[in-house]
N, C-alpha and C positions, 0 to 999 in steps of 0.2 A: 419546807416539808413537816408535817406533823411529828411528834416524836414517837419511837416505838411504843407500842402497847405496854411493854415491860421495859424499864431503863436498865435492866442487867442484860438484856440481849439485844442485839441489833444485827440486821442484815444477815441473817442466817434463817435456813429452811431446814426443818428437821424431818425425817422421813422414818416409818415403821418399815421394817424388811416384810418381803412376802412371806416369809416364814412365820407369822405372827399366831398361826394356828398350831404351830408345832411346839409343844412344852418340852423341856428339858426333862429328863428322866427323873430327878427327884420330884419336881412340880407334879408331874403325872401320877407317882406314886403316891404322894400325898393328896391329891384331889381324889383319888380313887377310893379314898377312905371316907369321903363325904357322901352321906346318906342323901336320898331323895326325900324330900318332905313337903309338907304342905304351906301354902303362901299365905301370908298375913292378909288375906282377901277374901271377897265373897266369891266362892266356886260354884253357887248354885246355878240356877238358869241364865246362863252368860248371854247379855242381848248383844252378842257378835257372832256373824256367821261364818263360813269358810273362806279364808282368804283366797284372793285372785292375784293373779300379774297383771299390773296396770301397764308397764312398760319397762323397758331396760335403759339405763344410762350407759353410753359407749364413747361419750365424748371424752378424749384424754386429758382434759383441763379439770376433770372430777375423779381423780384415781382414789380418792380418801374421802368419799362423801360422809359429812359428820352431822351436817344440820341440815333441816327442811323447815319451809313454813309454806303454808297454803296462801294460794293468792287467787281466789276464785278458780277457775277451771284450769288454772296453771300451778306451778310451784317454783320455790325460791330454794337454791341449794347452796350450799358451802361446803368448800374443801377444807379438809384437817390439815393445815399448814401453808406453806408460801411466804414469800417476802413482802406481802401487802396484802391488805384486806378486799376479797373479792367476792361478789355473790351473782350467782348466775340464774337467769331465768329458764325455766324448763317448760315446753308445752305438753300437750297431752300425750306425746308419743316420746317424751324424754329428751327431744332435742333441743340444743342450748340456743337461744336466743339472744335478748339483751343481758348485757353485763354491767353490773355497777361496781364501782370499786374506789379505793381510797389509799392514797400513799401513806398507809400506816403499816408498820412491820410488826406483825402481832408475833406473841410468844408461843401460844398454843390454843388456837380457836376452835371451840369444840360445838358449840350451838348455835341457834340462829331464831330470832322472833322477828315478826312483822306487827308494829304498832299500828294503832287506829289513825294516827295523822300520817301515815306512810312511811314513817323511819324505820329501816332495816338494823337491827340490833344484833351484831356479832358478840356473842359471848366468848372472849379470850379467857378463858377460866381453867384450862387444863393444867395440871402441876404435878406430874407423875411422881417425881422426886420430893414433892412436898417442901418446896424451899423457896417460893417466891414470896416476897414481901408484900406485893399487890398482885390482885387480878385486875381485869379491865372489861368493860362493856364498850364497845365502840358503835356508834351510831351513824347510818349513812341517811343522812336526809333526803327529801325529795328535790329539793333546791341544789343538791350537789355538796353542799358542805358537810363537814365531819363533827362528831362529838365523841370525845374520849374521855371517860370517866374511870379512874381507878378506884378499886375497892379493897377494904382489909378485913380480914376475919377478928373476931374478938378473942379467939383461942388458938392463935398459929395457922400455919398454912394447911390447905386441903387441896386434894385433888377433885375436881368437878368437870362433869360434861353436860348438866343438864340446866337449862334457862326456862324459867316461867315467867312469862309478861303478863300480868293480870290486867284486865280490861282497862282499869285507870292508868295503866302504864307503870305500875310499880314491879320490878324485876326481883325475882326469888331465885337463889342459886341453890342447887341440890347436889350434896357431895356423892362422889363415888367410892364405895367403901368395900374392901374384899370380904368383909364379914357381913354385910348387908344393912349396918347399922348407920344409915344417911342422915345428915343434918340440913336443914333448910334454913338459908339465911337471906335477910332482907337490908337493904341500905337504911342508914338511920337518917337520911336527907335526899332530896331530889337529885337527881344526876345533873351534873354540870360540866361543861367543857373544861378540862384542865384541873379538876378538883380530884382530890382523894376523900373518898366518902368511906366512914367505917359501917360495918354491918351488925346487925345482932341475930342471934340464932332464935329462930320463931317457931320451929316444929323440929321433930325426930320421927324418923319412918323406920320400920324394921321389915326388912324383906327376908323371905325364908326360901329354902330350896323347893324347888316346883317339880323338877324332873324332866323339864322342857329342855331338849339338845339345842346346841348351837353355840357360838361364841369362840373365841381363841384361848379361853383359859380353863376349859372343862366346865366341871359344876359349878364353880366359884362364878361363873359368868351369870349364874340365875340369880345373883345377889347385887350386881352391880350396875349401878344406874348409868345409863349411857345418854339420855336423850329426854327431852321434856317439850309440852306443848300444851297451848290453851285456845280452845276453839275460838272462832273469830266472834261468834255470838255470845261468848263468855258464858257458856252453859256448861262446858266439861273440861277436865284438867287431864293430861295423860303423862305419865313417865314410862319409860321403858328400861329394861335392862338387856342384856346382850340376847336374851331368849324370850322374855314376855312383856307385854304393855299391860299397864294398870291404869284404871279409868275411874275418876271421881265426878261426882256433880257439883258444879259451881254456882254459887249464888252470889251476885253482886262481884265484888274484888276481893272476897276473903279467902284467899289462896290457902292462908295457914289455917283457918277453920276447916276449910273442906278437907285437907289433907289429913285432919283428926278422925275423919270417917274411914271404913273399910272400903278399899277400892273395889271393883270388878277386875279380874285377872283375864287376860286375853293371851293365850299361849300363840306364839308367832311361829312362823316357818323357819326351819333351821337355816341359818346364814353364818358365813365364816366370821364377821365382824359388824352386827347391826348396831349402829349408834343413831340413826335419824327416825325423828316421828314427827307428824304433823297429823292435822285433821283436814279432810277432804271439802270440798266446797259445800256440801250439805251439814257441816259442823257435827258430824255424828260418825262418819266412817272413818277409821284410822289409815294413814299413808305412813308406811315404813321402809327404810333401806338401809344400806350400809356401805363398807369400803371395799373396794376392789372393782376391777371392770371384767364383764359387764356388771353393773350394779343393779339389781331386780328393786324395781320399786313396787310395792306389795299393798294392795287395797285390801282392808278387813271390814267388810260391810256390818253395818250396825243393823240389828233386827228388833230391838226392843228399846224399852226406856231404862235408865238407871234410877234405881232407888236409894233415897239416903239410907245409910247405915249408922249403926253405933260407931262411936270411936275405937279405933284399935288399940292394942297396947303393944307399943313400939320395944318396950323393954323385953316382953315376953317374946316377940318376935326374934330379937336379936339374940336371946338365950336359945331359941330353937335352932337358929342357923349355926352357931357354935356348939352349944350345948348338947344337942341331939346326937353329936359324935359319941357321947358316952353311952349311947343304946346301941351303937353299930358294934355288932359282933363281941359285944361283951366288953367294949372297951371302958376302961376305968375314967371318972371324972378328970382325973389330974394328967392322964395320959390324953384325954379328949382336948385339954385345954393347950397342953402342949403341940399337939396336932394341928390344933386351929391357929395357934401362934406362928407354927412352922409355914402352915399354908398362907399366911398373911405375909411373913417374911419373903419367902419365895415368889410369891405374886408382885410384889412391890419391886424386887429386885429384877424379875424378868420384865416386868413393864418398863423399867428404865432401859433395858435392853432393846426394848420393842420402840420405844419412843424415837421419834425422828433425831438424827443426829447431825452436827454441824456439816455443812456442805463445802 
């Protein structure tokens, strides 16, 4: 049997409680101080229309749907948790068909991507406590074999929930940050079974408050990246938070270069814990879903083309997410900083409580 995806954890299933949307009183009070603000995105004539429900997932094997990948007119779905890696095929009505699995005990799988060669890559990259020495990418090949590559960050542990798989097969991990300052990392060498590969930071993203409702952590959910996708034709990149999607045009496999531009922001329907995103068969429409049963799979239709935009200023976006507190109700900058730090501390603590516990 292959070794677990993280050597410090084996044979454990960690579950979130159903009360993930209920914040403790201190967290709720702190989050109430966060003002709505503009996103670091192009909010002009958005090339996406009104979302529609495509289908609902009711299968009890997907209580915590965290990753989606488009596969023509069908979808591939991954549960957040479990004692082995498992990917389920969903038809157009969200009914479960084929199941592909591997006897690998993951630590905290969060996202899913389908490679050109048919390999399904499960991103075992969650680390709410930010204590893992390695994260992992687990590949399920079409021939039934498994690839497990461990990855290390250059600057210590990070929590991440988004995988972007470039058309040339290069993976990019996008961290989940409570104040919106996400980093993008890329392996320094090709993935190989049994290898531990260091990563380098190749981009920084700054997400700001948008005012879109949803998610389990109040307004802070507008800043936290929970999923990612690259269209099958390689023309678009998408990242999502608990509340919004962001879409960039992609040329070739230069993911880092594409992310330097300003994306189109797409407000998503309110959901208790939205974490999954992929592109539909036309490589333009967005498909999004989240945890809980029934899990609604929502399709957001593309109505126009994406235009290239000037590079964003991630530092300014990050300052807007935390520093804008100084303008809310006359709060002084020092007080705003303390509030922002408190929000981060409470959310990290709360996240630890909500993450799955040993069974």
